[in-house]
C-alpha atoms as an extended CHARMM CRD file, in Angstrom:
* protein
*
       244  EXT
         1         1  MET       CA            112.0010000000       75.2500000000       52.1930000000  PROA      1               0.0000000000
         2         2  ALA       CA            113.6830000000       77.1420000000       55.0050000000  PROA      2               0.0000000000
         3         3  PRO       CA            117.1740000000       75.9500000000       56.1460000000  PROA      3               0.0000000000
         4         4  ALA       CA            117.3800000000       73.6310000000       59.1960000000  PROA      4               0.0000000000
         5         5  VAL       CA            118.4000000000       75.5520000000       62.2420000000  PROA      5               0.0000000000
         6         6  ASN       CA            121.2980000000       74.0630000000       64.2020000000  PROA      6               0.0000000000
         7         7  SER       CA            120.4260000000       74.3940000000       67.8080000000  PROA      7               0.0000000000
         8         8  SER       CA            123.5180000000       72.4900000000       69.0680000000  PROA      8               0.0000000000
         9         9  PRO       CA            125.4070000000       74.5690000000       71.6150000000  PROA      9               0.0000000000
        10        10  LYS       CA            128.9110000000       75.9560000000       70.5920000000  PROA      10              0.0000000000
        11        11  PRO       CA            131.8740000000       74.7950000000       72.5850000000  PROA      11              0.0000000000
        12        12  GLY       CA            133.5630000000       77.0640000000       75.0700000000  PROA      12              0.0000000000
        13        13  ARG       CA            130.4540000000       79.0380000000       76.0430000000  PROA      13              0.0000000000
        14        14  LEU       CA            128.1990000000       79.6960000000       78.9730000000  PROA      14              0.0000000000
        15        15  TYR       CA            124.3340000000       79.4970000000       78.6430000000  PROA      15              0.0000000000
        16        16  LEU       CA            121.6160000000       80.6780000000       80.6740000000  PROA      16              0.0000000000
        17        17  VAL       CA            118.7580000000       78.4330000000       80.2370000000  PROA      17              0.0000000000
        18        18  PRO       CA            115.3790000000       79.3710000000       81.1590000000  PROA      18              0.0000000000
        19        19  THR       CA            112.9470000000       76.7600000000       82.5910000000  PROA      19              0.0000000000
        20        20  PRO       CA            109.1530000000       76.9110000000       83.0740000000  PROA      20              0.0000000000
        21        21  ILE       CA            107.6780000000       78.7550000000       85.9550000000  PROA      21              0.0000000000
        22        22  GLY       CA            105.0110000000       76.1610000000       86.3840000000  PROA      22              0.0000000000
        23        23  ASN       CA            103.7710000000       74.5260000000       83.3490000000  PROA      23              0.0000000000
        24        24  LEU       CA            106.4620000000       72.0570000000       82.3110000000  PROA      24              0.0000000000
        25        25  GLY       CA            105.2470000000       72.4370000000       78.6310000000  PROA      25              0.0000000000
        26        26  ASP       CA            106.5820000000       75.8300000000       78.4100000000  PROA      26              0.0000000000
        27        27  MET       CA            110.1310000000       74.3710000000       77.9690000000  PROA      27              0.0000000000
        28        28  THR       CA            111.6000000000       75.2400000000       74.4680000000  PROA      28              0.0000000000
        29        29  GLN       CA            113.2990000000       72.6860000000       72.0090000000  PROA      29              0.0000000000
        30        30  ARG       CA            116.5020000000       74.8930000000       71.9680000000  PROA      30              0.0000000000
        31        31  ALA       CA            116.6430000000       74.7480000000       75.7270000000  PROA      31              0.0000000000
        32        32  VAL       CA            116.2900000000       71.0150000000       75.8040000000  PROA      32              0.0000000000
        33        33  ASP       CA            118.9400000000       70.6660000000       73.1240000000  PROA      33              0.0000000000
        34        34  VAL       CA            121.5040000000       72.8900000000       74.9710000000  PROA      34              0.0000000000
        35        35  LEU       CA            120.9870000000       70.9430000000       78.2400000000  PROA      35              0.0000000000
        36        36  LYS       CA            121.3570000000       67.7000000000       76.4470000000  PROA      36              0.0000000000
        37        37  GLU       CA            124.6800000000       68.5400000000       75.0870000000  PROA      37              0.0000000000
        38        38  ALA       CA            126.1810000000       70.6690000000       77.7150000000  PROA      38              0.0000000000
        39        39  ASP       CA            129.1510000000       69.1860000000       79.4580000000  PROA      39              0.0000000000
        40        40  VAL       CA            128.2580000000       70.8160000000       82.8160000000  PROA      40              0.0000000000
        41        41  VAL       CA            124.6190000000       71.8120000000       84.0150000000  PROA      41              0.0000000000
        42        42  LEU       CA            124.4420000000       73.9040000000       87.3170000000  PROA      42              0.0000000000
        43        43  ALA       CA            120.9350000000       74.3090000000       88.9790000000  PROA      43              0.0000000000
        44        44  GLU       CA            119.7790000000       76.4330000000       91.7800000000  PROA      44              0.0000000000
        45        45  ASP       CA            117.6640000000       73.4780000000       92.9320000000  PROA      45              0.0000000000
        46        46  THR       CA            118.9850000000       69.8690000000       91.8040000000  PROA      46              0.0000000000
        47        47  ARG       CA            115.7160000000       68.1770000000       92.7940000000  PROA      47              0.0000000000
        48        48  ARG       CA            113.5630000000       70.3700000000       90.7730000000  PROA      48              0.0000000000
        49        49  ALA       CA            115.9600000000       70.2170000000       88.0750000000  PROA      49              0.0000000000
        50        50  ARG       CA            115.6590000000       66.2800000000       87.8480000000  PROA      50              0.0000000000
        51        51  ILE       CA            111.9390000000       66.5130000000       87.5740000000  PROA      51              0.0000000000
        52        52  LEU       CA            112.3080000000       68.8020000000       84.5020000000  PROA      52              0.0000000000
        53        53  PHE       CA            115.0920000000       66.6410000000       83.1070000000  PROA      53              0.0000000000
        54        54  ASP       CA            113.2050000000       63.4120000000       83.5550000000  PROA      54              0.0000000000
        55        55  ARG       CA            110.5000000000       64.8540000000       81.5740000000  PROA      55              0.0000000000
        56        56  TYR       CA            112.5950000000       65.9380000000       78.6800000000  PROA      56              0.0000000000
        57        57  GLU       CA            114.9740000000       62.7460000000       78.9140000000  PROA      57              0.0000000000
        58        58  ILE       CA            117.9570000000       65.0100000000       79.6490000000  PROA      58              0.0000000000
        59        59  ARG       CA            120.6240000000       62.5820000000       81.2950000000  PROA      59              0.0000000000
        60        60  CYS       CA            123.1930000000       64.9110000000       82.8660000000  PROA      60              0.0000000000
        61        61  LYS       CA            123.3440000000       65.0660000000       86.6440000000  PROA      61              0.0000000000
        62        62  PRO       CA            122.9120000000       68.7310000000       87.6340000000  PROA      62              0.0000000000
        63        63  LEU       CA            125.2970000000       70.2950000000       90.1900000000  PROA      63              0.0000000000
        64        64  SER       CA            124.1570000000       72.7330000000       92.9140000000  PROA      64              0.0000000000
        65        65  TYR       CA            124.7840000000       76.3980000000       92.0250000000  PROA      65              0.0000000000
        66        66  ARG       CA            123.2270000000       78.3360000000       94.8200000000  PROA      66              0.0000000000
        67        67  ASP       CA            123.8440000000       81.7100000000       96.6870000000  PROA      67              0.0000000000
        68        68  HSD       CA            125.8750000000       80.0610000000       99.3430000000  PROA      68              0.0000000000
        69        69  ASN       CA            128.6190000000       78.6820000000       96.9130000000  PROA      69              0.0000000000
        70        70  ALA       CA            128.0150000000       81.0880000000       93.8470000000  PROA      70              0.0000000000
        71        71  ALA       CA            130.9920000000       83.5010000000       94.5830000000  PROA      71              0.0000000000
        72        72  ARG       CA            133.3290000000       80.4450000000       94.9800000000  PROA      72              0.0000000000
        73        73  LEU       CA            132.0080000000       78.6080000000       91.7500000000  PROA      73              0.0000000000
        74        74  ALA       CA            131.7690000000       81.6430000000       89.4800000000  PROA      74              0.0000000000
        75        75  PRO       CA            135.5390000000       81.6000000000       88.6870000000  PROA      75              0.0000000000
        76        76  GLU       CA            135.5140000000       77.9200000000       88.1620000000  PROA      76              0.0000000000
        77        77  ILE       CA            132.6370000000       78.3780000000       85.5950000000  PROA      77              0.0000000000
        78        78  ALA       CA            134.7630000000       80.8190000000       83.7030000000  PROA      78              0.0000000000
        79        79  ASP       CA            137.6960000000       78.3870000000       83.8290000000  PROA      79              0.0000000000
        80        80  TRP       CA            135.6080000000       75.5230000000       82.4140000000  PROA      80              0.0000000000
        81        81  VAL       CA            134.2320000000       77.7120000000       79.5160000000  PROA      81              0.0000000000
        82        82  GLY       CA            137.6800000000       78.9610000000       78.8500000000  PROA      82              0.0000000000
        83        83  ARG       CA            138.9250000000       75.2160000000       78.5850000000  PROA      83              0.0000000000
        84        84  GLY       CA            136.1880000000       74.8090000000       75.8610000000  PROA      84              0.0000000000
        85        85  GLN       CA            133.6100000000       73.3110000000       77.8820000000  PROA      85              0.0000000000
        86        86  VAL       CA            129.8150000000       74.1590000000       77.2680000000  PROA      86              0.0000000000
        87        87  VAL       CA            128.3540000000       75.1020000000       80.6590000000  PROA      87              0.0000000000
        88        88  ALA       CA            124.5520000000       75.6720000000       81.1180000000  PROA      88              0.0000000000
        89        89  ILE       CA            122.8800000000       77.1940000000       84.2890000000  PROA      89              0.0000000000
        90        90  VAL       CA            119.2280000000       76.8120000000       85.2530000000  PROA      90              0.0000000000
        91        91  SER       CA            117.4540000000       78.5140000000       88.1320000000  PROA      91              0.0000000000
        92        92  ASP       CA            114.5230000000       77.2620000000       90.2200000000  PROA      92              0.0000000000
        93        93  ALA       CA            112.2920000000       78.4470000000       87.4890000000  PROA      93              0.0000000000
        94        94  GLY       CA            112.2940000000       81.1260000000       84.9710000000  PROA      94              0.0000000000
        95        95  THR       CA            115.3630000000       83.0470000000       83.5190000000  PROA      95              0.0000000000
        96        96  PRO       CA            118.7990000000       82.6120000000       85.4040000000  PROA      96              0.0000000000
        97        97  GLY       CA            120.3000000000       85.9510000000       86.6240000000  PROA      97              0.0000000000
        98        98  ILE       CA            116.9660000000       87.3120000000       87.8500000000  PROA      98              0.0000000000
        99        99  SER       CA            116.6380000000       87.2580000000       91.6270000000  PROA      99              0.0000000000
       100       100  ASP       CA            119.1530000000       84.4750000000       91.7300000000  PROA      100             0.0000000000
       101       101  PRO       CA            122.9230000000       83.8110000000       91.7140000000  PROA      101             0.0000000000
       102       102  GLY       CA            123.2600000000       83.4660000000       87.8810000000  PROA      102             0.0000000000
       103       103  TYR       CA            124.5620000000       86.9170000000       87.6190000000  PROA      103             0.0000000000
       104       104  ARG       CA            127.7930000000       86.0270000000       89.3490000000  PROA      104             0.0000000000
       105       105  ALA       CA            128.6100000000       83.5690000000       86.6490000000  PROA      105             0.0000000000
       106       106  VAL       CA            127.6840000000       86.0520000000       83.9290000000  PROA      106             0.0000000000
       107       107  ARG       CA            130.1580000000       88.6920000000       85.5150000000  PROA      107             0.0000000000
       108       108  ALA       CA            132.9010000000       86.1900000000       85.8190000000  PROA      108             0.0000000000
       109       109  VAL       CA            132.6300000000       84.9330000000       82.2540000000  PROA      109             0.0000000000
       110       110  ILE       CA            132.3250000000       88.5580000000       80.7370000000  PROA      110             0.0000000000
       111       111  ASP       CA            135.5150000000       89.5060000000       82.8400000000  PROA      111             0.0000000000
       112       112  ALA       CA            137.3010000000       86.7870000000       81.4410000000  PROA      112             0.0000000000
       113       113  GLY       CA            136.3750000000       87.8910000000       77.9690000000  PROA      113             0.0000000000
       114       114  LEU       CA            134.5850000000       84.5770000000       77.1410000000  PROA      114             0.0000000000
       115       115  PRO       CA            131.3870000000       84.0350000000       75.1350000000  PROA      115             0.0000000000
       116       116  LEU       CA            127.8770000000       83.6810000000       76.8030000000  PROA      116             0.0000000000
       117       117  GLU       CA            124.3780000000       83.3660000000       75.4480000000  PROA      117             0.0000000000
       118       118  VAL       CA            120.9300000000       83.8320000000       77.0030000000  PROA      118             0.0000000000
       119       119  LEU       CA            118.1600000000       81.7170000000       75.7880000000  PROA      119             0.0000000000
       120       120  PRO       CA            114.7660000000       83.3190000000       75.6520000000  PROA      120             0.0000000000
       121       121  GLY       CA            111.9440000000       81.8470000000       77.6500000000  PROA      121             0.0000000000
       122       122  PRO       CA            109.6800000000       81.8110000000       80.6320000000  PROA      122             0.0000000000
       123       123  SER       CA            109.7590000000       84.4600000000       83.3770000000  PROA      123             0.0000000000
       124       124  ALA       CA            107.0400000000       85.4450000000       85.7830000000  PROA      124             0.0000000000
       125       125  LEU       CA            108.0070000000       89.1910000000       85.3350000000  PROA      125             0.0000000000
       126       126  LEU       CA            106.2300000000       89.9870000000       82.0330000000  PROA      126             0.0000000000
       127       127  PRO       CA            103.1210000000       87.8770000000       82.2340000000  PROA      127             0.0000000000
       128       128  ALA       CA            102.2560000000       89.4280000000       85.6650000000  PROA      128             0.0000000000
       129       129  LEU       CA            102.8420000000       92.8480000000       84.3140000000  PROA      129             0.0000000000
       130       130  VAL       CA            100.4090000000       92.1490000000       81.3770000000  PROA      130             0.0000000000
       131       131  LEU       CA             97.7970000000       90.5190000000       83.4670000000  PROA      131             0.0000000000
       132       132  SER       CA             97.7960000000       93.3800000000       86.0460000000  PROA      132             0.0000000000
       133       133  GLY       CA             96.0370000000       95.7340000000       83.7630000000  PROA      133             0.0000000000
       134       134  LEU       CA             98.2140000000       98.3870000000       84.7150000000  PROA      134             0.0000000000
       135       135  GLY       CA            100.5240000000      100.6940000000       82.3630000000  PROA      135             0.0000000000
       136       136  ILE       CA            103.1270000000       98.6070000000       80.6320000000  PROA      136             0.0000000000
       137       137  ASP       CA            104.8270000000      101.2860000000       78.6080000000  PROA      137             0.0000000000
       138       138  ARG       CA            107.3170000000      102.1240000000       81.3200000000  PROA      138             0.0000000000
       139       139  PHE       CA            107.8730000000       99.7870000000       84.4930000000  PROA      139             0.0000000000
       140       140  ALA       CA            110.4610000000       99.2940000000       87.2110000000  PROA      140             0.0000000000
       141       141  TYR       CA            111.4910000000       95.9010000000       88.2900000000  PROA      141             0.0000000000
       142       142  GLU       CA            112.4670000000       95.8990000000       91.9510000000  PROA      142             0.0000000000
       143       143  GLY       CA            112.7940000000       92.1410000000       92.5340000000  PROA      143             0.0000000000
       144       144  PHE       CA            112.5930000000       91.1020000000       96.3900000000  PROA      144             0.0000000000
       145       145  LEU       CA            112.5630000000       93.8710000000       98.9990000000  PROA      145             0.0000000000
       146       146  PRO       CA            115.1390000000       93.4380000000      101.6960000000  PROA      146             0.0000000000
       147       147  VAL       CA            114.0310000000       91.4480000000      104.4360000000  PROA      147             0.0000000000
       148       148  LYS       CA            115.6710000000       93.5790000000      107.1450000000  PROA      148             0.0000000000
       149       149  LYS       CA            118.5900000000       96.1590000000      106.4550000000  PROA      149             0.0000000000
       150       150  GLY       CA            117.6800000000       98.6370000000      103.8300000000  PROA      150             0.0000000000
       151       151  ARG       CA            113.9840000000       97.7740000000      103.5370000000  PROA      151             0.0000000000
       152       152  ARG       CA            112.6770000000      101.2270000000      104.7660000000  PROA      152             0.0000000000
       153       153  THR       CA            115.0890000000      102.9410000000      102.1490000000  PROA      153             0.0000000000
       154       154  ARG       CA            113.8310000000      100.8680000000       99.4800000000  PROA      154             0.0000000000
       155       155  LEU       CA            110.2530000000      101.5030000000      100.2550000000  PROA      155             0.0000000000
       156       156  GLU       CA            110.9680000000      105.0790000000      100.1450000000  PROA      156             0.0000000000
       157       157  GLU       CA            112.4360000000      104.8820000000       96.7720000000  PROA      157             0.0000000000
       158       158  VAL       CA            109.5220000000      102.8170000000       95.5770000000  PROA      158             0.0000000000
       159       159  ALA       CA            107.0270000000      105.3900000000       96.9650000000  PROA      159             0.0000000000
       160       160  LYS       CA            108.5690000000      107.8380000000       94.5080000000  PROA      160             0.0000000000
       161       161  GLU       CA            108.6070000000      105.6150000000       91.4730000000  PROA      161             0.0000000000
       162       162  GLN       CA            106.7100000000      107.0700000000       88.5770000000  PROA      162             0.0000000000
       163       163  ARG       CA            106.5610000000      103.8290000000       86.6410000000  PROA      163             0.0000000000
       164       164  THR       CA            104.6390000000      100.6510000000       87.2950000000  PROA      164             0.0000000000
       165       165  ILE       CA            106.4360000000       98.7570000000       89.9110000000  PROA      165             0.0000000000
       166       166  ILE       CA            107.0690000000       94.8830000000       89.9190000000  PROA      166             0.0000000000
       167       167  LEU       CA            107.8940000000       93.1320000000       93.2480000000  PROA      167             0.0000000000
       168       168  TYR       CA            108.6640000000       89.4440000000       93.8110000000  PROA      168             0.0000000000
       169       169  GLU       CA            107.3610000000       88.1780000000       97.1870000000  PROA      169             0.0000000000
       170       170  SER       CA            107.0860000000       85.0170000000       99.2190000000  PROA      170             0.0000000000
       171       171  PRO       CA            103.4920000000       83.9410000000      100.3660000000  PROA      171             0.0000000000
       172       172  HSD       CA            104.4850000000       84.2750000000      104.0720000000  PROA      172             0.0000000000
       173       173  ARG       CA            105.6670000000       87.8990000000      103.6700000000  PROA      173             0.0000000000
       174       174  LEU       CA            102.8600000000       89.1320000000      101.2750000000  PROA      174             0.0000000000
       175       175  ALA       CA            100.6990000000       90.5660000000      104.0710000000  PROA      175             0.0000000000
       176       176  ARG       CA            103.7540000000       92.3400000000      105.6120000000  PROA      176             0.0000000000
       177       177  THR       CA            104.6650000000       93.7880000000      102.1960000000  PROA      177             0.0000000000
       178       178  LEU       CA            101.1620000000       95.0090000000      101.2580000000  PROA      178             0.0000000000
       179       179  THR       CA            100.8490000000       96.7490000000      104.7050000000  PROA      179             0.0000000000
       180       180  GLU       CA            104.0340000000       98.4330000000      104.2720000000  PROA      180             0.0000000000
       181       181  LEU       CA            103.0480000000       99.5550000000      100.6610000000  PROA      181             0.0000000000
       182       182  ILE       CA             99.9980000000      101.0360000000      102.0980000000  PROA      182             0.0000000000
       183       183  GLU       CA            102.1080000000      102.9010000000      104.6050000000  PROA      183             0.0000000000
       184       184  TYR       CA            104.4160000000      104.3400000000      101.9330000000  PROA      184             0.0000000000
       185       185  LEU       CA            102.3200000000      104.5690000000       98.8450000000  PROA      185             0.0000000000
       186       186  GLY       CA             98.8750000000      105.0210000000      100.2520000000  PROA      186             0.0000000000
       187       187  SER       CA             95.8940000000      102.4680000000      100.6330000000  PROA      187             0.0000000000
       188       188  GLU       CA             94.3510000000      103.4410000000       97.2480000000  PROA      188             0.0000000000
       189       189  ARG       CA             97.2090000000      102.6410000000       94.7460000000  PROA      189             0.0000000000
       190       190  LEU       CA             95.8430000000      100.1050000000       92.2010000000  PROA      190             0.0000000000
       191       191  ALA       CA             97.8050000000       96.8940000000       92.2710000000  PROA      191             0.0000000000
       192       192  ALA       CA             97.5760000000       93.3900000000       91.2840000000  PROA      192             0.0000000000
       193       193  VAL       CA             98.7700000000       90.0880000000       93.0520000000  PROA      193             0.0000000000
       194       194  ALA       CA             99.8090000000       87.2440000000       90.5590000000  PROA      194             0.0000000000
       195       195  ARG       CA            100.0270000000       83.9900000000       92.1290000000  PROA      195             0.0000000000
       196       196  GLU       CA            101.2470000000       80.3830000000       90.7300000000  PROA      196             0.0000000000
       197       197  LEU       CA            101.3820000000       81.6520000000       87.1450000000  PROA      197             0.0000000000
       198       198  THR       CA            101.0540000000       78.9690000000       84.4530000000  PROA      198             0.0000000000
       199       199  LYS       CA            100.2370000000       76.5020000000       87.2670000000  PROA      199             0.0000000000
       200       200  ILE       CA             96.7230000000       74.7350000000       87.9100000000  PROA      200             0.0000000000
       201       201  HSD       CA             95.8080000000       77.1630000000       90.6010000000  PROA      201             0.0000000000
       202       202  GLU       CA             96.9910000000       80.3090000000       88.7750000000  PROA      202             0.0000000000
       203       203  GLU       CA             95.2960000000       83.4130000000       90.4590000000  PROA      203             0.0000000000
       204       204  VAL       CA             95.2810000000       87.1330000000       89.6140000000  PROA      204             0.0000000000
       205       205  ARG       CA             93.5620000000       89.4250000000       91.9600000000  PROA      205             0.0000000000
       206       206  ARG       CA             93.2250000000       93.1160000000       91.1720000000  PROA      206             0.0000000000
       207       207  GLY       CA             92.2740000000       95.9640000000       93.2980000000  PROA      207             0.0000000000
       208       208  THR       CA             93.4790000000       98.7550000000       95.5300000000  PROA      208             0.0000000000
       209       209  LEU       CA             96.4220000000       97.7970000000       98.0320000000  PROA      209             0.0000000000
       210       210  ARG       CA             93.7760000000       98.1060000000      100.8060000000  PROA      210             0.0000000000
       211       211  GLU       CA             91.4130000000       95.6550000000       99.0670000000  PROA      211             0.0000000000
       212       212  LEU       CA             94.2470000000       93.1810000000       98.3990000000  PROA      212             0.0000000000
       213       213  LEU       CA             95.6000000000       93.2200000000      101.9480000000  PROA      213             0.0000000000
       214       214  GLU       CA             91.9620000000       92.5380000000      103.1010000000  PROA      214             0.0000000000
       215       215  TYR       CA             91.6300000000       89.7390000000      100.8270000000  PROA      215             0.0000000000
       216       216  TYR       CA             94.9950000000       87.9540000000      101.5940000000  PROA      216             0.0000000000
       217       217  THR       CA             94.7230000000       88.4960000000      105.3170000000  PROA      217             0.0000000000
       218       218  SER       CA             91.6880000000       86.5000000000      105.4080000000  PROA      218             0.0000000000
       219       219  LYS       CA             92.9160000000       83.9760000000      102.7890000000  PROA      219             0.0000000000
       220       220  PRO       CA             96.6780000000       83.4090000000      103.2740000000  PROA      220             0.0000000000
       221       221  PRO       CA             98.1250000000       82.7130000000      100.0510000000  PROA      221             0.0000000000
       222       222  ARG       CA            100.6290000000       79.9000000000       98.6880000000  PROA      222             0.0000000000
       223       223  GLY       CA            103.2070000000       79.5840000000       95.8730000000  PROA      223             0.0000000000
       224       224  GLU       CA            105.2860000000       82.1470000000       94.0230000000  PROA      224             0.0000000000
       225       225  ILE       CA            104.0980000000       85.7520000000       93.9960000000  PROA      225             0.0000000000
       226       226  VAL       CA            104.4000000000       88.7730000000       91.9100000000  PROA      226             0.0000000000
       227       227  ILE       CA            103.1610000000       92.0620000000       92.9920000000  PROA      227             0.0000000000
       228       228  VAL       CA            102.4760000000       94.8310000000       90.3590000000  PROA      228             0.0000000000
       229       229  VAL       CA            101.8200000000       98.4260000000       91.7190000000  PROA      229             0.0000000000
       230       230  GLU       CA            100.6070000000      101.5050000000       89.9230000000  PROA      230             0.0000000000
       231       231  GLY       CA            103.2850000000      104.0370000000       89.7410000000  PROA      231             0.0000000000
       232       232  SER       CA            102.8510000000      107.5110000000       91.3200000000  PROA      232             0.0000000000
       233       233  ALA       CA            102.4580000000      109.0480000000       87.9080000000  PROA      233             0.0000000000
       234       234  ALA       CA             99.3150000000      107.0810000000       86.9430000000  PROA      234             0.0000000000
       235       235  TYR       CA             98.0170000000      107.5080000000       90.5000000000  PROA      235             0.0000000000
       236       236  ASN       CA             98.4450000000      111.1560000000       90.5480000000  PROA      236             0.0000000000
       237       237  LYS       CA             96.7980000000      111.5220000000       87.3210000000  PROA      237             0.0000000000
       238       238  ARG       CA             93.9500000000      109.3520000000       88.4270000000  PROA      238             0.0000000000
       239       239  LEU       CA             93.4570000000      111.4410000000       91.5220000000  PROA      239             0.0000000000
       240       240  LYS       CA             93.2500000000      114.6590000000       89.3650000000  PROA      240             0.0000000000
       241       241  ARG       CA             90.5070000000      112.9750000000       87.2320000000  PROA      241             0.0000000000
       242       242  CYS       CA             88.6420000000      111.9430000000       90.4350000000  PROA      242             0.0000000000
       243       243  ILE       CA             88.9340000000      115.6590000000       91.7980000000  PROA      243             0.0000000000
       244       244  ARG       CA             87.4410000000      117.0390000000       88.7300000000  PROA      244             0.0000000000
């Protein structure tokens, strides 16, 4: 018989705890155990966290940890850990630290020479990449493009990227981003838009950037969105085959 695994959190430690990106059934038992026994739990959205916590009978009351207070709270988090407390961070959905303020707490704890653990779990990044049907051997995660300052520079960099490109986007900016990707990368780049992953209305549409823009212009999307775009290396290789 295999020995029992002790999933109880160790004292004086920061835990980054992934939460489901849609389907609440994707929560792991270890994540539940850590959250139940944590001294302090911080959440990017306390209302969404409470829905999840009610499902799994996690009784703690989460504290708000968002972009506007992350810089102030990060040193306090390191102080709590240094005093032997178990601190857990959850994001809106997925893995904390990816396109959210979790990285500030991680940096503060590392700088203080204190222990931390990242639990494996849900993330929209890899499912969207695999579902896209594009090359997965090498890819570049770009997160959200800047809304204003630096956007043009980032798009110019993305246009030169040889690897498959992964972007996060909000539904109301999807058409704008697809339009600009066409401007910088060309209308015939293959791409996929993954929407509402793991949820009831999950949708993955594949095609050229032009085809995707046409579709989502006529049918404005809702929900969380991941855009996966063919890198320049695969695109140029495909063009050469077509010319032959």
